[in-house]
C-alpha positions as CSV (number, residue, x, y, z in Angstrom):
1,M,13.3,82.2,174.3
2,E,16.3,82.4,172.2
3,A,17.2,84.9,169.5
4,K,20.3,86.0,167.3
5,V,21.4,88.2,164.7
6,T,24.2,87.2,162.4
7,W,26.1,90.0,160.5
8,K,25.9,90.0,156.8
9,E,27.5,93.4,155.5
10,N,28.0,97.0,156.5
11,M,25.4,97.6,159.3
12,A,23.0,94.7,158.0
13,F,22.2,91.9,160.0
14,T,19.5,88.7,160.0
15,G,17.7,87.9,163.2
16,T,15.8,85.0,164.0
17,A,14.6,83.1,167.1
18,D,13.0,80.1,168.2
19,S,10.3,80.3,165.6
20,G,12.8,79.9,163.0
21,F,11.6,83.1,160.9
22,N,14.3,85.5,159.7
23,I,14.0,89.3,159.8
24,H,16.4,91.8,157.9
25,L,17.9,94.7,160.0
26,D,19.7,97.4,158.9
27,A,20.7,101.0,159.9
28,K,20.1,104.3,158.1
29,E,22.2,105.4,155.5
30,E,23.7,108.3,157.7
31,I,25.2,106.1,160.0
32,G,26.6,103.4,157.7
33,G,23.7,101.3,156.8
34,E,21.7,101.1,153.7
35,G,18.3,101.3,155.3
36,K,17.1,98.3,153.8
37,G,15.6,96.6,156.9
38,F,14.1,97.5,160.4
39,I,16.1,99.3,163.0
40,P,16.2,97.8,166.4
41,M,13.9,100.6,168.0
42,E,11.0,99.7,165.2
43,L,11.1,96.3,165.9
44,M,10.4,97.3,169.7
45,A,7.3,99.4,168.4
46,V,6.1,96.7,166.1
47,S,6.5,94.2,168.8
48,L,4.2,96.1,171.2
49,A,1.4,96.9,168.4
50,G,1.7,93.3,167.4
51,C,1.4,91.7,170.9
52,T,-1.6,93.7,171.9
53,A,-3.1,93.6,168.5
54,M,-3.0,89.8,168.9
55,D,-4.9,89.8,172.2
56,V,-7.5,92.3,171.5
57,I,-8.5,90.8,168.1
58,S,-8.7,87.3,169.8
59,I,-11.0,88.7,172.5
60,L,-13.2,90.4,169.9
61,R,-13.7,87.3,168.2
62,K,-14.4,85.3,171.6
63,K,-17.0,88.2,172.0
64,R,-18.5,87.5,168.5
65,Q,-18.1,90.9,167.6
66,D,-18.2,91.3,163.5
67,V,-15.0,93.1,163.0
68,T,-14.1,93.6,159.2
69,D,-10.8,95.5,159.7
70,F,-8.5,95.9,162.4
71,E,-5.4,98.0,163.1
72,V,-3.1,99.0,165.9
73,R,-0.7,101.9,165.6
74,V,2.1,103.0,167.8
75,D,3.4,106.3,168.1
76,A,6.6,106.3,170.3
77,D,8.4,109.3,171.6
78,R,12.2,109.1,171.8
79,A,14.6,111.2,174.1
80,E,16.7,113.8,172.0
81,T,20.1,112.4,173.6
82,H,21.7,109.1,173.5
83,P,20.5,106.1,174.0
84,K,17.3,108.0,172.8
85,V,15.2,105.5,174.5
86,F,11.3,105.4,174.2
87,T,10.0,108.3,176.7
88,H,6.1,107.7,176.2
89,A,3.9,105.9,173.6
90,T,0.3,106.1,172.3
91,V,-1.1,103.0,171.0
92,E,-4.3,103.3,169.1
93,Y,-6.7,100.6,168.2
94,L,-8.7,101.3,165.0
95,V,-11.8,98.6,165.1
96,T,-14.0,98.6,161.8
97,G,-17.0,96.4,161.8
98,H,-20.7,95.8,161.9
99,G,-22.3,96.8,165.2
100,V,-19.1,96.6,167.2
101,D,-19.9,97.2,171.0
102,E,-17.8,99.9,172.6
103,K,-18.0,98.0,175.9
104,A,-16.5,94.8,174.1
105,V,-13.5,96.6,172.9
106,L,-12.8,98.5,176.3
107,R,-12.7,95.0,177.8
108,A,-10.3,93.6,175.3
109,I,-8.0,96.8,175.8
110,E,-8.3,96.0,179.7
111,L,-7.3,92.3,179.3
112,T,-4.5,93.3,176.9
113,A,-3.4,96.0,179.1
114,G,-3.6,94.4,182.5
115,S,-3.2,90.7,181.8
116,Y,-2.1,89.3,178.7
117,C,0.5,91.4,176.6
118,P,4.1,91.0,178.1
119,V,5.4,93.4,175.8
120,Q,3.1,96.2,177.0
121,A,3.5,95.0,180.7
122,M,7.3,95.2,180.3
123,L,7.6,98.5,178.3
124,G,4.9,99.9,180.6
125,Q,7.6,99.7,183.7
126,V,9.7,101.8,181.8
127,F,7.7,105.0,180.0
128,P,3.8,105.7,180.0
129,I,1.7,104.2,177.4
130,D,-1.8,105.9,176.7
131,L,-4.1,103.7,175.0
132,R,-6.9,105.2,172.4
133,Y,-9.4,103.8,170.3
134,K,-11.5,104.5,167.6
135,I,-14.5,102.1,166.5
136,F,-15.9,102.5,162.8
137,E,-19.0,101.4,161.2
138,D,-18.3,99.5,158.0
139,Q,-20.6,100.5,155.5
140,G,-19.7,98.5,152.2
141,G,-16.1,99.7,152.4
142,E,-16.6,103.0,153.5
143,K,-15.9,103.4,157.1
144,T,-18.0,106.0,159.6
145,L,-16.6,106.9,162.9
146,V,-18.7,105.8,165.7
147,V,-17.1,106.6,168.5
148,E,-13.4,107.2,169.9
149,G,-11.7,107.6,173.5
150,L,-9.1,107.0,175.8
151,Y,-8.7,104.0,177.6
152,A,-8.2,104.5,181.4
153,P,-7.7,101.5,183.9
154,P,-10.3,100.8,186.4
155,E,-9.7,102.2,189.8
156,S,-8.7,99.7,192.3
């Protein structure tokens, strides 16, 4: 995989990779940017969310779960001193649908965490990542929480 960024002006860059898509990067105003794009650490969190989300929704679809809405949130803590790396993250899976099976959600989380998501596998070697989930019943646009929990990997 190849990726590059091209400087535009001030602290603004355009990033691209093998896919050919472009993304705008910028810095916060207090450090010379204009705040008109992602900062690199945000992209790390979005990469984690996107990688695991693609796995989980694919697995739930294969398990024929009736998912009507799906969101993955990442809350990443950062060190207070430079280089201000991530020190801990919580990934939260919000699954909405009709009769979504908790066991199917747990299995999807297990597979993404243990086998499929390279971003999670790589980052998980550097800092702890907690995996939480909430399952909502879709009642014609209204959501009712059915169950929530913390995923714990099976003991070997």
